[in-house]
N, C-alpha and C positions, 0 to 999 in steps of 0.2 A: 653171578660170577664171584669166586672167592676173593676176598680182599687181598690186594697185593702186599707182600712183605715189604718192609722199608729197606731199600738198598743202602741206606746210610748205616744200618747196623753192621758192625764189622764182620760178623759171621756171614751175612748175606753178601756183602761186598767181596769177601774173599772167595766165596763160592762162584761168583760171577767172573771175577778177574784173575783169580789165583789158581786155576786148574788148567791142566795141559790142553784139554780140548777147547779151551777159550783163550788160548795164547794170542790168537789174532785180535781178540777183543782188547786184551791188555796192550798189545802193540799199537793199536789204533788210538786208544786213550792216551798212551805215553807220547806218541808222535804229535798229537794235537797239543798236549800240555807243554811239550818241550820244543815247540816249533820256533820259539824266539831265541833259544839258547843252543840248540843242537844244529850244526851246519848241514847235516844230512839225516834223513829218516832212519830210525832203528829198523833193521831188517829181521833180526832174530833176538830172542831173549830167553834166558834160563830162569825159571822160577825156583828160588832157593829154599823156600819154606812152603811147599804146596799143601801139606797135610795139616788138618786141624785136629788137635787133640781134644776129644770130647770133654775131657776133664777141665780143659781151659775155659770151656763155656760157662762153667759154674763159678770160675774165679773172677771176681769183679776187678781185680788188679791186672789180669792178663791183658796183653796187647795183641790183638789179631791183626798185625800189620802184614804187609806184603813186601817181601824182599826178593829182588831179581837182579840179574846181571846181564848186560848186553853182550853181543858177540865180541866187541872190542874191549871188554873188561870193566866198563863203567858200572857202578852199582847204583841201584835205585831202590828207595824205600817209600812205600805209600802207606799212610796211616789215616784212618777216619777217627775223628774225635767228636762225640755227640754233645759233650758238655765241657765247660771250662774248668780245668784243674788249677788254673791260675799259676802255672809254672811252665807253660808250653814252650816259651823261648829257650829256657834252660834245658828242658827235656829234649827238645829238638837238637840242640847243639851236642848234648851228651850222647844221644843215640847216633847222631851223624859221626861224631868222633870215634865211637866204638866201631862202626862200620868201616870207617876210613882206615883206622889203625889195624883192624883185624885182617886186612889184605896181606900184610907182610908176614912171611914165615922166616924162620931163622936163616940168616945168610943173604936174604934179599936186600936190595938197596932201596933208598927212599924214592929214587926215580921210577921205581916199579909201581908206586902208588897210582891208582886210577881215580878219575873223577867220581865223586859220590854225590848223589842227588837225593834230597828228601822232599817228598810231596805231602803236605798236610792238608787234608780236606776237613774243614771245620763246620760244625752246625751251630756256631755262635760267632759273634763279631769279636775280632781281636786287634787287627791292625787299625790304628786311628786315622783312617781315611775312608773314602767312599768306594774304593776299588774292591771288587769281589775277588780279583786275582792279583797277587803281588809276588814278585820274583826278586830274590836277594842274592848278591854276590859279595865277595870281599874286595873292597875298593879303597883307594887312597882318599883321604878326607877332602883335600882341596881340589884335586884335579879329576877325581872320578876314575883314575887309572886302576884297572883290575890287577890285583896282586897275583892271583892264580885263578885258573878256571876250575880247580878241583872241588871247590865248595859251591853248592848251588841249593837254595832252599826256596820252595814254592809254598805259598799259602793261598788256599781257595776257601772263601767264606760264603757258604751257601745262603745265609739270610740276606746278604747284600745283593743277591741276584734277584731282582724283581721280575716276576714272570711277565707282567704286562708290558714291561719296558725292554725285555730281553730281545736281542737281535738273533733271530733263528737262522740267519745266514752264517753265523759264527758256530763252527762245529764244537768248539769248547763249551759254548753256552748250552748247546744241545746235550752234551755229556753231563754237565752240571745240573741241568734241569731234570735229567733222568735220575741222578743221584739225589737231588732234592726231593723228588717224589712228585710226579705229575698226576693230578687227580682227574682232570678232564680228559675223556677219551679222545676227543678231537685233537687236542694238543699232543697227546701221546702218539697219535698217528702221524701228525705233522713232523714231530721230532725224528721218527723212524724213516720217514720218506727218503728214498734214495741213499740210505745209510745202512748198508748190510751188516756192519759190525754192531752198530747201535741196535738194530733189529734183533741180532743174535743175543745181545745183552738183555734186551727186553723179553725175548722168548725164554731165556734162562730164568729170569725173575718170575715169569708167569708159571714156569714149570715148578720152581721152588715153592711158589705160593700155593700150589695145588698138591704138593707132595706132603703127605702126613708126617713122615719122619723129619723132613726139613723144617716144617712148621713147628714141630715139637722142640727141635734144637734151637730154633729161632726164639721161641718163647722162653726157653731156658736162658739163653744169652741175654734177652731183654730184661729178664728179672735180675740177673747179676748186675747189669749196667744201671738199672733203676735203683738197686740197693746201694751201689757206689755213689750215684748222684744224691741219694737221700743222706748218705753218710757225710758227704762233702758239705751239703747244705746245713746239716746238723752242726758240723764243726765250725762252719762259718757263723751260724747264729750264736753258738757258744762263745766264739771269739768276740762277737759284738757285745754279748752280755758281760763278758770278762772286761772288755774295754770300758764299758759303761760303769761297771763297779769300780774299776781303778780310778776313773775320773771322779766318781762320787767321793771316794776316799781322799783323793788329792784336794778336792774342794773343802771337805770337812776339816782336813789338817790346816788348811789356810785360814778357815774361819775360826778354828780353835786358837791359832796364833794371834788372831785379831781380837780374841777375848769374847767371842760370841757364846751365848748360853747353849748348853748341850741340847736341850729340847728344841731350840730354834734351829740348830744345825741339823738335827735329825729330820725335822720337818722340811728344811730346805733341800736336803740331799736325798731323802728317801731311805737313809740308813737307819737301822734300829738304834734307839738311844743307848742300849747296852754296848753296841759296837763303837759308838761315838765316845762313850766313856772310856773304853779300852784305848782308843786312839789318844785321848787326852792324857791317860796315865803314861802312855809310851812317850809322849812329847815332854813330860815333866819328870 
């Protein structure tokens, strides 16, 4: 059997959840995710960005998120993030605010603004607790009183969901295990048992995995994401090196002010003697 594609790759996720023929799959996933915050199930939804620009698959900076609107006007944005860009909380608020404010056209009133929901599915740990699912609202600090229902942000951290400890009676767990990528066939079958929409999602993934064009586009997207991950890691390492160098220079300056010999300072800090001499000239 052909290896399954990774449903966490945003291109694959959008092909499973972001197409009209799978709207029932999206609805099921949303109703399970929003079961604690929405008073009644969502019955219909409009996918606002269903098409994937193939050029975007090459772009490591592009975000293949899923933007939808419910029948009563609430906006929902779902984004998969494979690696930590270290700015997710600010990115989340920024994109949430853009979605929220974009609802108003000229002449409309603020009361026309509808609830906007962001769902972040992360392939890394971010929230400093042991919960794989966290839900945020805007509340008063002392009493917990909610200021408005309009802002709602969900974080689902897949690494925190341990397969051996997961409760398969919880449908959200089943969805997240599907996204995490189930390798054992018997567990795959258990997850799909008596869950027609999950089975449909799995069938879609199987089809994509065996489709030559889908696999080509998937590999194209994976390469772009890997390139971005490497670039971020490189920048992170460069930052560490720069920080180490700045520390060495600071130590060298302190030792020079204490009157230590240039050669000894060079040995202690790892800086070249020529650089220590220049620092000495700058200080005097």
